C-alpha positions as CSV (number, residue, x, y, z in Angstrom):
1,X,-14.8,-2.5,-18.6
2,X,-14.3,-5.1,-15.8
3,X,-17.8,-4.2,-14.4
4,X,-19.2,-4.8,-17.0
5,X,-18.0,-7.9,-17.7
6,X,-19.2,-9.2,-14.1
7,X,-22.8,-7.9,-15.0
8,X,-22.5,-10.2,-18.5
9,X,-21.6,-13.5,-16.0
10,X,-24.3,-12.3,-13.9
11,X,-26.6,-12.6,-16.9
12,X,-25.1,-16.2,-18.6
13,X,-25.4,-17.5,-15.4
14,X,-29.2,-16.7,-14.8
15,X,-29.8,-17.6,-18.2
16,X,-28.2,-21.2,-17.8
17,X,-30.1,-21.5,-14.5
18,X,-33.3,-20.8,-15.9
19,X,-33.0,-21.7,-19.5
20,X,-30.8,-24.5,-19.5
21,X,-32.0,-25.6,-15.5
22,X,-28.2,-26.1,-14.8
23,X,-27.7,-26.2,-11.4
24,X,-26.4,-23.9,-8.9
25,X,-25.0,-24.6,-5.5
26,X,-25.1,-22.7,-2.3
27,X,-21.2,-21.8,-2.9
28,X,-22.0,-20.6,-6.6
29,X,-24.7,-18.2,-4.4
30,X,-22.2,-17.1,-2.4
31,X,-20.1,-15.9,-4.6
32,X,-22.5,-14.4,-7.1
33,X,-23.5,-12.3,-3.9
34,X,-20.4,-11.6,-3.1
35,X,-19.5,-10.3,-6.7
36,X,-22.6,-8.3,-6.2
37,X,-21.7,-6.2,-3.5
38,X,-18.2,-5.6,-4.5
39,X,-19.6,-4.1,-7.6
40,X,-22.5,-2.4,-5.4
41,X,-19.6,-1.0,-3.7
42,X,-17.3,0.3,-6.6
43,X,-19.9,2.4,-7.6
44,X,-21.1,4.0,-4.6
45,X,-17.5,5.1,-3.9
46,X,-17.2,6.0,-7.8
47,X,-20.2,8.1,-6.6
48,X,-19.0,9.7,-4.1
49,X,-15.8,10.9,-5.4
50,X,-18.0,12.6,-8.6
51,X,-20.1,14.5,-5.8
52,X,-16.8,15.2,-3.8
53,X,-15.2,16.5,-6.8
54,X,-18.5,18.2,-7.5
55,X,-18.5,20.5,-4.3
56,X,-14.9,21.2,-4.5
57,X,-15.0,22.7,-8.2
58,X,-18.8,24.3,-6.6
59,X,-16.7,25.7,-3.2
60,X,-13.3,27.0,-5.6
61,X,-15.5,28.9,-8.2
62,X,-17.1,31.9,-5.4
63,X,-13.3,32.2,-4.4
64,X,-12.4,33.1,-7.9
65,X,-15.7,35.4,-8.3
66,X,-14.7,37.1,-5.0
67,X,-10.9,37.7,-6.0
68,X,-11.6,39.1,-9.2
69,X,-14.2,41.5,-7.7
70,X,-11.1,42.7,-5.3
71,X,-9.2,43.1,-8.4
72,X,-11.1,45.2,-9.7
73,X,-12.1,47.2,-6.1
74,X,-8.5,48.0,-5.6
75,X,-7.8,48.7,-9.3
76,X,-10.7,51.5,-8.7
77,X,-9.0,52.3,-5.5
78,X,-5.4,52.9,-7.2
79,X,-7.0,55.2,-9.4
80,X,-8.7,57.7,-7.3
81,X,-5.5,57.8,-5.0
82,X,-3.7,58.5,-8.0
83,X,-6.0,61.4,-9.4
84,X,-6.4,62.9,-5.8
85,X,-2.3,63.2,-5.6
86,X,-2.3,64.9,-8.8
């Protein structure tokens, strides 16, 4: 919501500058640029965190599958040992 508020402010500033012909000083432009960089960095870091989380999930899935296969094989091995002992 905070990011959406910043974007709304940019749109209002662009509107006031282009339609109403409000003046924009270099300090204003610097502040707008800084805000833009902050939003870009926020989105970049959020996207990287999502990618890392997805990669971690994908890495954990084969481990779960292989452990199930090992349990099945061990269960079959125990059954064969019990039959051979009888």
